[in-house]
N, C-alpha and C positions, 0 to 999 in steps of 0.2 A: 667647351671653351675654345676660343680661337686665339692662337698665339699672336701677340703683339711683338713684332720683330725688334721694336725699340725698347721693350721692357727689360728690366734688369732685376736679377734675383740674387739672394745671398743665403748662406746657411742660417737657419734659425738659431736663436739663443739656445743654449744647452744642447747643441748638436755639433759634433765634430766629424771630420772626414779625413781619411788617410789613404793614400795610394799604396797598394801592396802588389808590387810587380806590375802586371798589366790589368789588374782589377783593383777594387777598392772596398773600404769598409766604412760604414756610417755608424756612429754611436750616439744615441740619445742619452746624455749624461744624467738627465732627470729620471729616466725610467729604466736604463740599462739595456734598452732595446737595441739590437745590432742588426744591420742590414748589410748584405754583401752585394757588390756591383760587378757587372761584367765590364769588359774593356771600353765599350762605348759609353756606358753610364759613368765609368771612372773618368773618362775624358770630359764629359759634360759637367760633372761635379768639380773636377779640377779647374775647369775654366769658368765656372760660375762663382765669380769673386765679388759680386756686388758693384762692379764697375763696368764690366763688359755686357753689352746687349745680347739678347738671344741671337740676333742676326750675326754678330761678331763671333759668338760661341759656335754657331752652326758653320760659319766659314772656316773656322779653325779646325773643327772636327772633320769637315769634308776634306780639308788638306791632309789630315792625319790618316783617314780611313777611306777605303774604297766604297763610298756610299753616295747616292744621289741626294741632292739637297731636299728634294720633294719627300723622299722616304725618311730622311733624317728629321725633317721638321715634324712629320707625323709621329715618329718615335719620341722626339723630344716633347711634344705636346702630351703624349700619354705618360711619359716619365715625370714631367713637371706636375701634372694633375695629381698623380699618385704621391709624389714627394711633398706636395703642399697639403694633401689630405692627411698625411702622417706627421705634419708639422716639422718637416726636415728642411724645406726651403720656404722662403718668404719673399714677397716683392720688396724692392727698395723704393721707398717713397721719394718722389722728386722734389 
């Protein structure tokens, strides 16, 4: 998968996310599956609101953390592929 910087994603139905300190927790309400997130994944999910593009999300995360955009985009792609395969995130149709 190659990231489309203009793409927008949102939490899938029956999925909730909560920040807990500098980490986060995802709950799939239909299965009870729980996922924990580190601080960068927490920032990614907190900013993935169905309105903000991946590029805007990456810009905000780079401003918050000491990370290069190149490394962040690689990490975001890996995280996005995983979360979509688990039906946690879904693309927003234009």
